[in-house]
C-alpha positions in Angstrom: 30.2 9.5 -79.9 33.1 9.3 -77.5 34.8 6.7 -79.8 34.1 8.8 -82.9 35.7 11.8 -81.3 38.8 9.8 -80.3 39.3 8.5 -83.7 39.1 12.0 -85.2 41.4 13.3 -82.8 44.1 10.4 -83.5 43.7 11.0 -87.2 44.2 14.7 -86.7 47.4 14.2 -84.4 48.8 11.6 -87.1 48.3 14.0 -89.8 50.1 16.8 -88.0 53.0 14.4 -86.9 53.1 13.0 -90.7 53.2 16.6 -91.9 55.7 17.6 -89.4 58.1 14.7 -90.5 57.8 15.4 -94.0 58.5 19.0 -93.5 61.5 18.1 -91.4 62.9 16.0 -94.3 62.3 18.7 -96.8 64.0 21.3 -94.7 67.0 19.1 -93.7 70.3 20.9 -94.1 73.8 19.5 -94.9 74.8 20.9 -91.3 72.2 18.8 -89.7 73.1 15.7 -91.8 76.7 16.1 -90.7 75.7 16.5 -87.0 73.9 13.3 -87.1 77.2 11.3 -87.8 78.2 10.3 -84.2 74.7 8.7 -83.9 74.9 7.0 -87.3 78.4 5.6 -86.2 77.2 4.4 -82.8 74.2 2.6 -84.1 76.3 0.9 -86.8 78.4 -0.9 -83.8 75.4 -3.5 -83.6 76.2 -4.6 -87.4 78.0 -7.8 -88.4 81.7 -7.4 -87.5 84.9 -8.6 -89.5 88.6 -7.8 -90.0 89.9 -6.3 -93.2 92.9 -8.6 -94.4 93.3 -6.9 -97.7 92.6 -3.8 -99.7 91.7 -4.2 -103.2 91.3 -0.4 -104.0 89.8 2.7 -102.6 86.1 1.2 -102.4 86.8 -2.5 -102.1 88.2 -4.6 -99.4 88.6 -8.4 -98.5 87.4 -9.4 -95.0 88.6 -12.6 -92.9 85.9 -15.0 -94.4 87.5 -14.4 -97.8 84.4 -12.3 -98.9 85.1 -9.1 -100.9 83.2 -6.2 -99.7 82.2 -3.2 -101.9 81.5 0.1 -100.1 78.0 1.3 -100.9 77.3 4.8 -102.1 80.9 5.8 -103.2 83.1 5.4 -106.3 86.9 5.8 -106.3 89.5 6.0 -109.2 90.3 2.9 -111.0 93.7 1.8 -111.9 95.9 4.2 -114.2 93.6 7.1 -113.2 94.6 10.1 -111.0 94.2 9.5 -107.3 93.8 5.7 -107.7 96.7 5.1 -105.2 95.8 7.8 -103.0 92.5 6.4 -102.5 93.8 2.9 -102.0 96.5 3.9 -99.6 93.8 5.9 -97.6 91.7 2.8 -97.4 94.5 0.9 -96.1 95.4 3.5 -93.5 91.8 3.4 -92.4 90.8 -0.3 -92.2 93.6 -2.7 -93.0 94.0 -5.3 -90.3 91.3 -3.4 -88.3 88.0 -4.5 -86.9 85.1 -3.1 -88.8 81.4 -3.1 -88.7 79.5 -3.9 -91.8 76.0 -2.4 -92.3 74.0 -4.0 -95.1 71.9 -2.1 -97.5 69.1 -2.9 -99.6 71.0 -5.1 -102.0 73.1 -7.9 -100.6 75.8 -8.2 -103.4 76.6 -6.8 -106.8 77.0 -8.6 -110.3 80.6 -9.5 -109.3 79.6 -11.4 -106.1 81.0 -8.7 -103.7 79.1 -7.9 -100.6 77.6 -4.4 -100.7 78.0 -2.8 -97.2 78.7 0.5 -95.5 81.7 0.0 -93.4 82.2 1.5 -90.0 84.9 1.6 -87.2 84.5 2.4 -83.7 84.7 6.1 -84.3 84.6 6.4 -88.1 82.3 6.2 -91.1 84.7 4.7 -93.7 82.6 5.7 -96.6 82.5 9.2 -95.3 86.2 9.3 -94.7 86.9 8.6 -98.5 84.4 11.2 -99.6 85.7 13.9 -97.2 89.3 13.3 -98.3 88.1 13.9 -101.8 89.2 10.4 -102.7 85.8 9.2 -103.7 82.7 10.5 -105.4 79.0 10.0 -104.1 77.5 7.2 -106.2 74.0 6.0 -105.8 74.0 2.1 -106.2 70.7 0.9 -107.2 68.1 1.2 -104.4 70.8 1.9 -101.8 70.4 5.4 -100.9 70.3 5.7 -97.3 73.1 8.0 -96.9 73.0 9.6 -100.3 72.1 13.3 -98.9 74.9 13.0 -96.3 77.5 11.7 -99.0 76.5 14.5 -101.5 76.9 17.2 -99.0 80.4 16.0 -98.2 81.2 15.7 -101.9 80.1 19.3 -102.3 82.3 20.4 -99.6 85.4 18.4 -101.0 84.7 20.0 -104.4 84.7 23.5 -102.9 88.1 22.7 -101.2 89.6 21.1 -104.4 90.6 18.1 -102.5 91.9 14.9 -104.3 89.7 14.0 -107.3 88.2 17.5 -107.4 91.7 19.2 -107.6 91.4 21.9 -110.3 87.5 21.8 -110.1 86.3 25.6 -111.1 89.4 26.2 -113.3 87.4 25.6 -116.6 83.8 26.4 -117.4 82.0 23.5 -119.4 78.3 22.8 -119.7 77.5 19.0 -120.1 74.4 17.8 -121.8 73.6 14.0 -122.3 71.3 12.2 -124.6 70.7 8.4 -123.6 69.5 5.5 -125.3 65.7 5.1 -125.4 64.7 2.3 -123.0 67.0 -0.7 -123.3 68.3 -0.1 -127.0 71.9 -1.0 -127.2 72.7 1.1 -130.4 75.6 3.3 -129.4 75.0 6.0 -131.6 71.7 6.7 -130.2 73.5 8.2 -127.2 76.0 11.0 -127.0 77.5 13.7 -124.8 77.7 17.5 -125.8 80.3 19.6 -124.1 80.0 23.4 -124.6 83.2 25.5 -123.6 81.8 28.7 -121.6 85.5 29.7 -120.9 88.6 30.5 -122.7 89.8 28.5 -125.9 91.3 25.0 -124.6 93.2 22.3 -126.4 91.5 19.0 -125.4 94.5 16.8 -126.3 94.9 13.9 -124.0 91.8 15.0 -121.7 89.8 12.1 -120.7 86.0 11.6 -120.4 84.5 8.6 -118.5 81.4 7.4 -116.6 81.1 5.9 -113.0 82.4 2.7 -114.5 85.5 2.1 -116.4 84.6 3.4 -119.9 87.1 6.2 -120.8 87.3 8.3 -123.9 90.5 10.2 -124.6 90.6 13.2 -127.0 93.1 13.8 -129.6 94.4 17.2 -130.7 91.1 19.0 -130.6 90.8 22.9 -130.0 87.4 24.0 -128.5 87.0 27.6 -128.7 84.9 29.7 -126.4 81.1 28.9 -126.8 81.8 26.2 -129.2 80.5 22.7 -128.6 81.3 19.3 -129.6 79.3 15.9 -129.4 80.8 12.6 -128.8 78.8 9.5 -129.9 79.4 6.3 -128.3 79.3 4.3 -131.7 81.4 4.2 -134.9 81.5 7.0 -137.3 83.9 9.7 -139.2 85.0 12.6 -136.9 84.3 16.2 -137.9 85.0 19.5 -136.7 82.2 19.3 -133.9 81.4 15.7 -133.9 83.5 12.8 -132.5 83.1 9.0 -132.2 84.0 6.8 -129.3 83.9 3.8 -131.6 82.5 1.4 -129.2 80.2 -1.5 -130.0 78.1 -1.0 -126.7 76.3 1.7 -124.7 78.1 3.5 -122.1 75.6 5.8 -120.3 73.2 4.2 -117.8 69.6 5.2 -118.3 68.6 5.5 -114.6 71.7 7.2 -113.2 75.4 7.9 -114.1 78.0 10.5 -113.7 80.1 12.3 -116.6 83.6 13.0 -115.6 86.0 15.4 -117.8 89.5 15.7 -116.9 92.3 17.6 -118.2 95.7 16.2 -119.4 97.1 16.5 -115.9 94.1 14.6 -114.4 92.5 17.6 -112.9 88.7 17.7 -113.0 87.6 20.2 -115.6 83.7 19.4 -115.3 81.3 16.6 -114.1 77.6 15.9 -114.5 75.7 13.6 -112.4 72.1 12.5 -113.4 
């Protein structure tokens, strides 16, 4: 009987602790996530260390064993995109010729052979620094979501402040809808993006729409009036008043997750949609 009572008590306590843990996670706020940064940085000091010998761009560096390291959880502008140099230069300022600590995620490397790591210094979380400066967006890479909540919080704050890549955010009012390809179908015209202008009339000439990778669609001279929509198919076709074609042979939008970025002709962010 004693053993039975003991087992029941342990089950009850375990259930209470489990419930408290779940509730704590559900109620976690951005303020709490950010307050944990010092401990996160401190714990990372036990990770593999290296010296950054070259900065490739805002989210990729080369370390002293010649390996290239891609920072997990963030995405910075590509060449010829607004804020590309700013993101690269900030990475150089943060890490070039510096000792860093490399925390491994779930995946060891990407399809290009780059090591996937969170990068820390003695008093900084480099991934966080790029997002906080508005020079990187939060980007979930496969199963590596350990710091996603924190990164999303910092991205939201950078958006509100209109920093870096978020400059001009809130100036326009667009709704974005996406239709992805079913399963693994590679037919580009089975996917499309629909933009609805909920603000003033705007000419989309030289505006750019892109994904989290390097696919970029540039609009020609095209006036989109208030409450009017335009649909952009990824494949080939003949443009009409409210239907445009990217003229690609392959699909663009990932089925699991991706982000749509819409920028005006000055590179300001007009709208974004992550899924």
